[in-house]
C-alpha positions in Angstrom: -25.4 16.8 88.5 -22.3 15.4 86.6 -24.0 16.2 83.3 -24.6 19.8 84.4 -21.0 20.0 85.5 -19.7 18.7 82.2 -21.9 21.1 80.2 -20.7 24.0 82.3 -17.0 23.0 81.7 -17.6 22.6 78.0 -19.2 26.1 77.9 -16.4 27.6 79.9 -13.8 25.9 77.6 -15.6 27.2 74.5 -15.7 30.7 75.9 -12.0 30.6 76.7 -11.2 29.2 73.2 -13.2 32.0 71.6 -11.5 34.6 73.7 -8.1 33.2 72.8 -8.9 33.1 69.1 -10.1 36.7 69.1 -6.9 37.9 70.9 -4.8 35.9 68.4 -6.6 37.4 65.4 -6.4 40.9 66.9 -2.6 40.5 67.5 -2.1 39.4 63.9 -4.2 42.3 62.6 -2.1 44.7 64.7 1.2 43.2 63.4 -0.1 43.4 59.8 -1.2 47.0 60.3 2.2 47.9 61.8 4.1 46.3 58.9 1.8 48.2 56.4 2.5 51.5 58.1 6.2 50.7 58.2 6.2 50.0 54.5 4.3 53.2 53.7 6.8 55.3 55.6 9.8 53.6 53.8 8.1 54.3 50.5 7.4 57.9 51.3 10.9 58.6 52.5 12.5 56.7 49.6 10.5 58.7 47.0 11.3 62.0 48.7 15.0 61.2 48.6 14.9 59.8 45.1 13.2 63.0 43.9 15.6 65.4 45.7 13.2 66.6 48.4 15.4 65.6 51.4 19.2 65.3 51.8 21.0 62.0 52.2 21.5 62.7 55.9 17.8 63.3 56.4 17.0 60.2 54.4 19.5 58.1 56.4 18.2 59.4 59.7 14.5 58.8 58.9 15.0 55.4 57.2 17.4 53.6 59.6 14.8 53.1 62.4 12.3 51.6 59.9 14.5 49.1 58.0 16.2 47.3 60.7 19.0 45.0 59.5 18.8 45.6 55.7 21.0 48.2 54.0 18.8 50.8 52.3 21.8 51.8 50.1 21.3 48.5 48.4 17.5 48.5 48.6 16.2 51.9 47.8 15.2 52.6 44.2 16.8 56.0 43.4 14.9 57.1 40.3 18.0 59.0 39.1 21.5 57.6 38.8 23.4 60.2 40.7 23.6 60.3 44.5 22.9 63.4 46.5 25.0 62.2 49.4 26.8 65.0 51.0 24.7 67.8 49.4 23.4 70.6 51.6 19.7 71.7 51.4 20.7 74.6 49.2 22.8 72.5 46.8 20.1 69.9 46.6 17.5 72.6 45.6 19.8 73.8 42.9 20.6 70.3 41.7 17.0 69.3 41.6 16.2 72.0 39.1 18.1 70.0 36.4 15.4 67.3 36.6 11.8 67.5 35.6 9.1 67.8 38.2 7.2 64.6 38.7 4.1 63.3 40.5 4.7 60.2 42.5 1.8 57.9 43.5 2.2 54.5 45.0 -0.2 51.8 45.7 0.2 49.3 48.6 -1.3 45.9 49.2 -2.4 44.2 52.4 -0.2 41.6 54.0 0.2 38.2 52.3 1.3 35.4 54.5 3.4 32.3 53.7 4.7 30.3 56.7 6.8 32.7 58.8 7.1 35.2 56.0 4.9 38.2 55.3 4.9 40.0 52.0 3.7 43.5 51.2 3.6 44.7 47.6 3.8 48.3 46.3 3.5 49.7 42.8 4.8 53.3 42.2 4.1 55.5 39.2 6.5 58.3 38.7 5.1 60.6 36.0 6.9 63.7 34.7 5.0 67.0 34.7 5.3 68.8 31.4 8.3 68.0 29.2 8.3 64.2 28.4 11.6 64.5 26.4 13.7 64.6 29.5 12.1 61.8 31.5 9.6 59.0 30.7 7.1 57.6 33.0 8.6 55.1 35.4 6.9 52.3 37.2 8.5 50.5 40.2 7.1 47.3 41.6 8.4 46.1 44.9 7.8 43.2 47.3 8.7 43.8 50.9 9.8 40.6 52.7 9.3 40.5 56.5 10.4 37.4 58.4 9.8 36.3 62.0 13.0 36.4 64.0 13.0 35.8 67.8 9.3 36.7 68.0 9.8 40.0 66.1 9.0 40.8 62.4 12.1 42.0 60.7 12.4 43.5 57.2 14.6 41.0 55.5 14.6 42.3 51.9 13.0 44.7 49.4 12.8 43.1 45.9 12.2 45.6 43.1 11.8 45.9 39.4 11.7 49.1 37.3 9.7 49.6 34.1 9.0 52.4 31.7 5.4 53.4 31.5 4.8 51.4 28.3 5.1 47.9 29.8 1.7 46.3 30.3 0.9 45.8 34.0 0.3 42.1 33.5 3.8 41.6 32.2 5.5 43.1 35.3 7.1 41.1 38.0 6.5 41.4 41.8 2.7 41.9 41.3 1.6 38.4 42.1 1.2 36.2 45.2 0.7 32.5 44.5 0.1 33.3 40.8 -2.7 35.7 41.5 -2.4 39.5 41.0 -2.3 41.2 44.4 -5.0 43.5 45.6 -3.6 47.0 46.1 -5.7 48.5 48.9 -4.6 52.1 49.0 -3.2 54.8 46.7 -0.9 57.4 48.2 0.3 60.7 46.7 3.8 61.1 48.0 5.2 64.5 47.0 2.1 66.6 47.7 2.7 68.9 50.7 
């Protein structure tokens, strides 16, 4: 009878352990998916602003809820050197005609974990349509750094590097985790309506 009771307790404990592990994995997967979606939204908004598709006010409104404590003025990659802050929609449309049309595609990795830090990598290709004399292809690599703070994942930093389209991929920075090239899981076309 004692043997049967011990076996039943062991089986119940094993079932509870499996349930706990499955909830733990599910919670991690949900957090990771949330962080990936957050990163995608930041990239999309950032590219739209950098390519004069939205005003600074629209950019600021859309980006502030996604970035938490970091300043996007310091962390977004503006492809062009001038700011469109304060421009109306009409002024922005006129201003944008002075720059070439581009296609913008970015690739995004899964989540890479290191202690209480989660990294997500992106690689953006900004390719001019038509006249290459005005603007060369631009490649931007980024590493989004999320940290655990008071049981919440907070975007702590966005590290970025810019390259012209002639730099070999293997020579770029922010494309490796633990000396291995990251696996970009998805390619997204940003400026297509």
